[in-house]
C-alpha positions as CSV (number, residue, x, y, z in Angstrom):
1,X,2.5,-17.2,13.2
2,X,1.8,-13.7,11.7
3,X,-1.6,-13.9,10.1
4,X,-0.3,-12.3,6.9
5,X,2.5,-14.8,6.8
6,X,0.0,-17.6,7.2
7,X,-2.0,-16.4,4.3
8,X,1.1,-15.9,2.2
9,X,2.6,-19.3,2.9
10,X,-0.6,-21.1,2.0
11,X,-0.8,-19.2,-1.3
12,X,2.9,-19.8,-2.1
13,X,2.7,-23.5,-1.1
14,X,0.1,-23.9,-3.9
15,X,2.2,-21.9,-6.4
16,X,5.3,-24.0,-5.6
17,X,3.4,-27.3,-5.8
18,X,4.4,-28.0,-2.2
19,X,8.0,-28.7,-3.4
20,X,10.9,-29.6,-1.2
21,X,12.5,-26.3,-2.1
22,X,9.5,-24.5,-0.7
23,X,9.7,-26.5,2.5
24,X,13.4,-25.7,2.9
25,X,12.9,-22.0,2.3
26,X,10.0,-21.8,4.8
27,X,12.1,-23.5,7.4
28,X,15.3,-21.6,6.8
29,X,16.6,-19.8,9.9
30,X,19.6,-18.1,8.4
31,X,18.8,-14.7,6.8
32,X,21.7,-15.1,4.5
33,X,20.0,-18.0,2.9
34,X,16.9,-15.9,2.3
35,X,18.9,-13.0,1.0
36,X,20.7,-15.3,-1.5
37,X,17.4,-16.2,-3.0
38,X,16.8,-12.5,-3.9
39,X,20.1,-12.4,-5.9
40,X,20.5,-15.8,-7.4
41,X,19.4,-16.0,-11.1
42,X,16.6,-18.4,-12.0
43,X,14.7,-18.3,-8.7
44,X,10.9,-18.6,-9.2
45,X,8.7,-15.7,-8.2
46,X,7.2,-17.6,-5.3
47,X,10.7,-18.2,-3.8
48,X,11.7,-14.5,-4.1
49,X,8.4,-13.4,-2.5
50,X,8.7,-15.8,0.4
51,X,12.3,-14.8,1.0
52,X,11.6,-11.1,0.8
53,X,8.5,-11.3,3.0
54,X,10.4,-13.2,5.7
55,X,13.3,-10.8,5.6
56,X,10.9,-7.8,5.7
57,X,9.2,-9.1,8.8
58,X,12.6,-9.6,10.4
59,X,13.6,-6.0,9.7
60,X,16.4,-7.0,7.2
61,X,16.7,-4.2,4.7
62,X,18.1,-6.5,2.0
63,X,14.4,-7.2,1.3
64,X,13.6,-3.6,0.4
65,X,14.1,-3.7,-3.4
66,X,12.2,-7.0,-3.9
67,X,9.3,-5.8,-1.7
68,X,9.0,-2.5,-3.6
69,X,8.7,-4.4,-6.9
70,X,6.1,-6.7,-5.4
71,X,4.2,-3.7,-4.0
72,X,3.4,-2.7,-7.6
73,X,2.7,-6.2,-8.9
74,X,-0.4,-6.9,-11.0
75,X,-1.4,-9.6,-8.5
76,X,-3.2,-7.9,-5.6
77,X,-2.3,-10.6,-2.9
78,X,1.4,-10.0,-3.7
79,X,0.9,-6.3,-3.3
80,X,-0.9,-6.7,0.0
81,X,1.8,-9.0,1.4
82,X,4.6,-6.7,0.3
83,X,2.9,-3.7,1.9
84,X,2.6,-5.6,5.1
85,X,6.2,-6.6,5.1
86,X,7.4,-3.0,4.1
87,X,5.4,-1.6,7.0
88,X,7.3,-3.9,9.4
89,X,10.6,-3.5,7.7
90,X,11.2,0.1,8.9
91,X,13.4,1.2,6.0
92,X,13.4,5.0,5.7
93,X,13.2,4.7,1.9
94,X,9.8,3.0,2.0
95,X,7.6,6.1,2.1
96,X,9.4,7.7,-0.8
97,X,9.1,4.5,-2.9
98,X,5.4,4.1,-2.0
99,X,4.7,7.8,-2.9
100,X,6.4,7.3,-6.3
101,X,4.3,4.2,-7.0
102,X,1.1,5.9,-5.8
103,X,1.6,8.9,-8.1
104,X,2.8,7.0,-11.2
105,X,-0.1,7.4,-13.7
106,X,1.4,4.7,-15.9
107,X,0.8,2.2,-13.0
108,X,-2.3,3.7,-11.5
109,X,-4.2,0.4,-11.8
110,X,-1.8,-1.0,-9.2
111,X,-1.7,2.0,-6.8
112,X,-4.2,0.7,-4.2
113,X,-1.7,-0.9,-1.9
114,X,1.0,1.9,-2.2
115,X,-1.8,4.3,-1.2
116,X,-2.8,2.3,1.8
117,X,0.8,1.8,2.9
118,X,1.4,5.6,2.8
119,X,-1.5,6.2,5.2
120,X,-0.2,3.5,7.5
121,X,3.4,4.9,7.5
122,X,2.3,8.4,8.3
123,X,5.5,9.7,6.8
124,X,6.0,13.3,5.5
125,X,5.6,12.0,1.9
126,X,2.1,10.6,2.6
127,X,-0.2,13.6,2.5
128,X,1.2,15.3,-0.6
129,X,1.2,12.0,-2.5
130,X,-2.4,11.1,-1.5
131,X,-3.6,14.6,-2.4
132,X,-1.9,14.4,-5.8
133,X,-3.3,10.9,-6.5
134,X,-6.8,11.8,-5.3
135,X,-7.0,15.0,-7.3
136,X,-6.2,13.0,-10.5
137,X,-8.9,10.5,-9.6
138,X,-11.5,13.3,-9.5
139,X,-11.4,13.8,-13.2
140,X,-14.6,13.0,-15.1
141,X,-15.1,9.3,-15.9
142,X,-12.0,8.2,-14.0
143,X,-12.3,4.4,-13.6
144,X,-10.1,4.0,-10.5
145,X,-12.8,4.7,-7.8
146,X,-11.2,2.1,-5.3
147,X,-8.0,4.1,-5.4
148,X,-9.8,7.4,-5.0
149,X,-11.7,6.0,-2.0
150,X,-8.4,4.7,-0.5
151,X,-6.9,8.2,-0.8
152,X,-9.9,9.8,0.9
153,X,-9.8,7.3,3.7
154,X,-6.1,7.6,4.1
155,X,-6.3,11.4,4.2
156,X,-8.9,11.1,6.9
157,X,-6.6,8.8,8.9
158,X,-3.8,11.3,8.6
159,X,-6.0,14.2,9.6
160,X,-3.8,16.9,7.9
161,X,-5.5,20.3,7.1
162,X,-3.7,20.4,3.7
163,X,-6.1,17.7,2.5
164,X,-9.2,19.9,3.1
165,X,-9.5,21.4,-0.4
166,X,-9.3,18.1,-2.3
167,X,-11.6,16.4,0.2
168,X,-14.1,19.1,-0.3
169,X,-13.8,18.5,-4.1
170,X,-14.5,14.8,-3.4
171,X,-17.8,15.7,-1.8
172,X,-19.2,16.3,-5.3
173,X,-18.6,12.6,-6.3
174,X,-21.4,10.3,-5.0
175,X,-19.1,7.3,-4.6
176,X,-16.7,9.3,-2.4
177,X,-19.0,11.8,-0.6
178,X,-19.7,9.8,2.5
179,X,-16.1,8.9,3.0
180,X,-15.1,12.5,2.4
181,X,-17.5,13.7,5.1
182,X,-15.9,11.3,7.6
183,X,-12.4,12.3,6.5
184,X,-13.1,16.0,6.8
185,X,-14.6,15.4,10.3
186,X,-11.2,14.0,11.4
187,X,-9.3,17.1,10.4
188,X,-8.9,19.3,13.5
189,X,-10.1,22.9,13.7
190,X,-12.7,22.7,10.9
191,X,-15.0,25.6,10.5
192,X,-18.7,25.3,10.8
193,X,-20.4,23.9,7.8
194,X,-17.4,22.1,6.3
195,X,-17.7,18.5,5.2
196,X,-21.3,18.5,4.2
197,X,-22.6,16.6,1.2
198,X,-23.9,19.2,-1.3
199,X,-27.7,19.6,-0.7
200,X,-27.6,18.7,3.0
201,X,-28.9,21.2,5.5
């Protein structure tokens, strides 16, 4: 069993109280049964999440909208599971949706998993969205350091020269400096002296 699926099923078993409905949904082999859960009114959140996750792993694009909603949920385990399923889904709309979520300042508290998903997808939308999100996080007294760090790490993974200016700005922030040095080191054709923490020789 997929490790992420194992974690999700244990969590949702608890949420559902181990109900018979949970057991039926977990055992369902027909993707149409899972897809119906996403459109039927009155379905509990745990059922929608389980159905969307299983459809996502199977590459069934009927899961897309439900997974995108879960990617921006206030509950981090739901976001993590949705990101995993979206990465497996292979829907061409995913990167655009993740970029919109990552750059939405009204939902910035929930941007961590969209940011990580963008780096994983390596889509054209990833670098501009991560640069935009990181630049906003470099404002004085910004409280979202985990999101800033995820942006720095993601830009390092992507290794795109367009990220150099914002990563150099990140060097001035102690919580980000070490990660920014490593990220800059992964960008090809750097000139000598780039990627140093200020004050280093």
